[in-house]
N, C-alpha and C positions, 0 to 999 in steps of 0.2 A: 398070588394070594389076594383074596377079596378084601377090600377095605372095610373096616368096621365103622359103623356110623352110630352116633347117638342122636336123639331128637335135637339137642342143642346144636350139634355140628351141622345137621341138615338145614337148620333154620338160621344159622349165623349169617347176618347181613340182610336177611329178608326184611323189607320195609314194614314197620309197624308191628312186628311180632312181639307177643308177650307170653313167655313160657310160665304157666301157672304152677306146674309141678312136674317132677320127673324128667328134667332136662337131660339127665345122664343115662336114661334108659337106652339099652342097645336096640337098634332098629335093623331088622333082617330084610325088610322089603317094604314097598309102598303100594297103596291101592286107593282108588277113589270110588270103587264099586265094592260094597261090603261083601259081595259074593266072591270076590277075588282075594279076600283077606286070608292069610295063613298065620301060623304061630310066629310071633315076633314082629308083626307088621305095624306100620303106622298108617292109620286111616285118615285121609284128608276129605273133609266134608265139602261138597260142592253144591251150591244153590243152582238148580237147573230151572228150565222153563216149565217143565211138567212135574218134576219131582224134586225133592230136597234131600241131599245126602245126610243132613243132620238127623233125619228120621231113622237112620240105620246104624247109629252108634252102638246100640245094644246088640244088634246082629253082628257087627264087627267084633265086639268084645267076645261074643260066643264063639266066633271063628278063630280067635287067638290074637286079636289086636292088643298091643301093649301101649300104644300112644294114639292120640287123636288130635287133629288140627281142626279148629272150628272158626267160623267167622261171626257166630252169634251164640248167645247163651242157650245151652241145652243141658238136660240132665246127663251127667257123665260119671260113670262109676269111679270111686276113689282109687281103684286099682289101676286105672289108666293114667298114663302121663298126658298132660293137657297143654296145648298151646293155642292162643287166640291170635287171629290175623285179620286185617281189614278186608282182604280179598282172597277167598279160598282158591280161586282159579290161578291167580298170580302166585300164591304160595305153592300150589301144586307144581307149576312150571319151575319154580325156584328149587323146590325139593327134588324134583325129578332130575334136573340138570346136575345138582350136587351128587345125588345118589349114583348116577351113571358117569360121574367124573367129567362133566362138561364136554361131551363128545363132539359137539359142533366146533369147538376150538381146535380140534385135530382133523378137521375136514374142510374142504372147499365147498361151501354151501351156496347153492344157486336157487333162489326163490322166484317163482313165476306167479304173478297175480294178474287179475283182470277178469272181466265178466265172461269173455269167450276166448278160446284158443289156448287155455292153459295146458290141457291134456296133450294136444297135438304138439305144441311147442316143447313140452317136457320129453315126449317121445323122440322128437328130432334132436334135441340137445343130447340126450342120453346116447343116441345112435352115433352122433358125431364124436363124442368123447370116447366111446368104445372103439370107433374106427381109428382114433388117434392113439390107441393103446393105453388109455387111461382107465383104471378100474373104477367104474362109476356105478352108483345105485340110484334108484328112482322111487319117489313116494308120490302117489297121485290118486286121482279119482277112480281109476280102474284097478291098478295093482300097486303093491309095494314090492320092489325087486332089488335083490342084492346078488349080483352075478347072475347065475342061472336059477337061483331060488326066488320064487315069487309067491305072493299070497294076495287074494282079492281084498280090495279096500272097502271099508264101510263108510268112510268119510273122505272128502277131498284132502283134508289135512287132519291127521289123527289128534286125539286129546294129547296134552303135553306129556303125560307119563308114557303113553304108548309111543309117541314120537321120539322121546329121548332114549327109550329102550331100542327102537329101530336104529337110531344113530349110533348107539353103543355097539350094536351088532355089526353095523357097517365098519366101524373102527376095528372090531375083532376080526372081521373078514378081510382086512387089508384094503378096504375101499378108501380112496382119497378124495373123490368128488361125489356129492349127492345133489341130484336134481329134484326139487320139491315144488309141487303145486301148493300155493298158499292162498286159501280162501279168505274172504272177508270175515267169515265166522271165526276162523282161526286167529285172525288179527284182533278182532274185537273181544274175543273170549280168552285171550292171553295164551293160546296153545303154543305159540312160537315166541313167547315173551323172552325166553332165555336162549334162543337160537342166534348164533353169531353168523349172520349172512355175509357172504363176500360179494355176491352179485345179485341184483334185483332186476327183474324183467316186468315191465308193464305192457300188457297186450292191448287193452281197450277198456272202456267203461260204458255200459248201458244200464238201464234201470233193472235192478234185481234185489232180492233179499230185503225188501223194505219192511217185511214182517219183523226183522231183527233191528235194522238200522233206523227205520222210521222215515228218514229223508235221504234223498240222493246225496246231499252234502255230507251226511255222516257216513254213508257207504263209501264215498270217495276218500273221506278222512281215514277210514280204516285201511283202504288200499295204500294211501300215502304213507301210513305209519311204517310200512315195510321199508320204504326208501329213507325215511328219517333215521331208521335203526342202522343204516349202513355207515353212519358217521362220516368223518372227513378223510378217512384213509385214502391215500392216493392209489393204493392197491385194490380198492373196491370200485365197482362200476354200477351205475344205474343205466339200464338199457330200456329206452322208452319209445313208444309208438308216437311219433310226432304228428301223425295224421289225426290222432284222437283229440277232441276238444279239451280233455282233462290233462293233456301232456304238460302244460305249463304248471299246473298245480303239483304234479308229480315231481317235475324237475326242481321246483322251488322247495320241495320237502327234503331234498338230499343235498348234502355238502360234499359228497365225493364226485369224482369225474363222471360224466355221462356220455352215452353213445346213443344217438337217435336213429330211428329207422322210419321209412315212409314209402308209400306207393304214389301218393298224389302231390307231394311237395318235396323240396330239397331237404336232405338229411344226411347224416354220416353214412347210412346204408340205404340204398334205394333199389327198386326193381324196375326193369324195363322189358319190353318185348314179351309181355305176358300172353300166353296162349293156353286157354283152359279147355279141357275135354273130360270125358268120362275116364276116370282113373289115370289122368295125366295132367300135369301142369308144368308148362315150360316157362322159364323166365331167366333173365340175366341179372344177377345181383352185382350192383356196383358198390364197391367197398374201398376203404383207404388202402387196401392191399391189392387192388385191381379187380377186374371183372371175373365173376364166377358163373358160367352158364350151367344151369341146373334143369333137369327133368325129373320132377317129383312124381311118384306113383300115388298121388293123392288127387282128389276131385275138388274143384272149387277155386276160384281166383283168390278168395280170402286166405288160402293157405300160403300165399306169397308173404303175408305179414308174419305168419308163424315161422316160415323159412328165414326171413330177415332177422327175426328175434333170435332164432337159434344160431344164425351166423354171427350175430353180435356177441353172444355168449362165447362162442368158440374162438373168435378173434381175440376177445378179452383174455382168454385163457391160453393164448399162444398157439392155437391150432392153425395150420397152414391151409390156404384155399383149396388145394387138391384133395386134402383129407376131408375138409368140410363138404365138398361136392360129393365124394363117395359116401359119406355118412348120411347126408340128406337123401340121396337117391336110393339108399338101401331101406328106407322106411315105407311100408305100405300097409293097408288094411288095419288101421287103428280101430279097435272094436267100438262100434256104436258111433263112429264119426263118418258120416256118409258111407255107411257100410252097405254094399250092394248084395242083395240076396238073389241067387240064380238057381232056377230049377227048370230051365229050358223054356220059360214063359216068354211070349213076344212083347213084353212090356217091362219097364224098369220098376224094381222094388228096392226101396232105400230105407234103412233104419238109421236114425240119427238122434243124438242126445238133446237136440235143440229144445230148450225149456224156458226161453225168454222170448219176448216179442221180437227183439232184434235178431236173435239167432234163428227163429222160425222164418222170419222174412228172408234172411240170407239163404237159408236152406231151400225155400221154395223158389226163389229167384234163380238159384243155381240149377235146380232141377228143371225149371222152365227153359233154361238155355240148352239143355241136353236132349230134350225130346220134342217130337213134332206134335204129339197128341195132348191129352188133358192131364192135369194134376188132380189126383184123388188123395186127400190128406186125412190121416187118422191121428188124432191127438187128444190129450186131456191136460189137466193141470193138477199138480199134487195138492193134497190137503195139508192143513196146518202150516202152510207156507204163504208167501206173498200173494194176497188176493187182488191187489191192484192191477196185476198184469192179465188177469183172466179174460176180461172183455176185450182188451186190446189184442191179445193173441187170437181170439175168435174173429175179430175184425180183419186182421192180417190174413188168416187162413181163408176166410170167405172171399176176400178181395183177390187173392192170388191162386185160388184153387177152383176147379170146375165143380168139385163136389167135396164136401167136408163131413167127416163122421166124428162126432164128439164122443169120447169114451172115458174110461177111468185111467188114472195115472197116480198110483200111490195115494189113494184118498185118505189113508190114516184114520184119524178119529172123525173126520167130516163125512157127511152124507154125499156119496158120489153124484146123486141126482142134483143136489144143491150146487155143487161145483159146476156141473154141466150147464145148469141154468144160468150161472153167472157168465160162463163162456158164451153161451147162446145169445146173451144180450148184445155182445159185440158182433156176432154173426148176423143178427137181424138188422143191424145198421146197414149192412151191405145187401142182405137178402131178406127183406121183410115178408116176402111171400112164402118163405120156407121151402122152396122147391129145390135148392141146391145143397141141402145139408140134412143130416139125420143124427139123432142121439141114440147110440147103442152102447149101453154101459158095460156089457160084457166085452172085454177087450179082444178075446179070441174071436167072437162073432163079428166085431167091428172090422178086424183085419180080414177075416174071411169075406165079408161083404164087399170091402174095397177091392180085393183081388178078383172077386167074381164079376164086378162091374167093369174092371179094366179091359181095355181093348188094345190091339197092337199099336205101339207108338206112345201109349200113355205112361204115366209114372205114378206108382202108389208110394206115398211118403208116410212112413210110420214114425212119428216124432215124440220126443219127450223122455223116453226111458233108455234108449240107446243100448249100452252094454249091460245095464242092470239085470242081474239074474233073479230078481224078486219083484213082488208087489207088496207094498206096505198097506195093510188093511187095519181095521180097528183092533183085531186080535193079534197083530204082529205081522212079521214077514212070511210070505208064502213063495215057493219057487215060481219063477216066471221067466220067459224069454221071448222077446219080440221076434227074434230070428226063428226060433222053433215054431212059433205061431204062424209066421209067414210061410215057412216051408210046408207046414201042414195044410195051410190054405191052398198053396200052389199045387200040392199033390192030391188034392181032394178029387173024388170021382167026378168026371165030366169036365175036368179042366184040360185034358189032353186034346 
């Protein structure tokens, strides 16, 4: 039998709440987008970056809302129950958790945060848990998955209402463990404010998302907040990359026991005997439970960190080393993560989600170690996002590539040519003559040109979008696939 909620019940204990009228009204559902409102719903107004939910109170009423939660004064029909809160996002997280009966309290919740490696680490952790016979679910950048049921993701971490609904579905499906990628946006914007994490994983920190955070220090503070939320419970764990300069800040933020991992220094978990090749990474993980020799079906030495992090989670949850080995070795071909495209061509074509300066550099250095020929790189930078990295990414691409093609990558409301010009400023620091790069804003053409220029032994690197099945333009999302564009280019007449 579904629990009956009133507005007053849903907001009981929410900091700073003031119920102006109608606290006893029955609430049948919750929405933060007025288009999702149905009869009997409570509409929570969220102040966004481009729009403001307070503008849609009248629309919510027309669609059947009986209550509204606001954080500022707006005209509200007398027929609507009304509550005021200081922070609409926090109130939404609070209400969502209450409405779905605090599902994270009935789950073992594993949160993975960091600039790079979240997705791969999540895939590895989920695979190990499944190998151990644990019914696990995953929420991340690529998919949200419960058992064999999955749906594509639109955000690394969903809005709090969608996240709490997902967690409630996990409970209903008999899931016991949930692996979740936790973005800095999710932490700063209160999406996970009411999630009871049991394990926190910190992969690394490089500059990103400064459009939201402003300074790297605030970006780090957002990441660290996940670890402070773990509390002092001896049953909780902070699993931290000791090689990263931010490790001390992360460790200082948590009061629970920690487990460190590293490749270049001493830690609780370390890696030795690394041998990296195309679609294979061999290493031996040294752990408090002994040595674990592993051969990953993944490309790049950096995946050693992801394997160490996943091993730390598994050991924390009581999984034995042989099971960890089988789980890790069963993962391959994570979409958009050094994804190789093959159509019989005599050169390497790779699609990767790399969209930060550090990630692009790591990607290009990895590709450089795998081929004897040249690197031809195709990439752009998204619009309405961190502009400070554009020139830096251009400089890295030009320094490590024989030829670079600047193109579009989710330009959104910005002019794609303006974005390319900002990237070009960095390219020109390396190549002022302009002989080793081109600007081709049509991404299909850019990929085709790179493939046409490639010779045996070269590598074509298509970076930035990875798994994404869309382009974000000024008019909204349109279908797009880097993989399909690459396959079309490789099958074009004259390529044989």
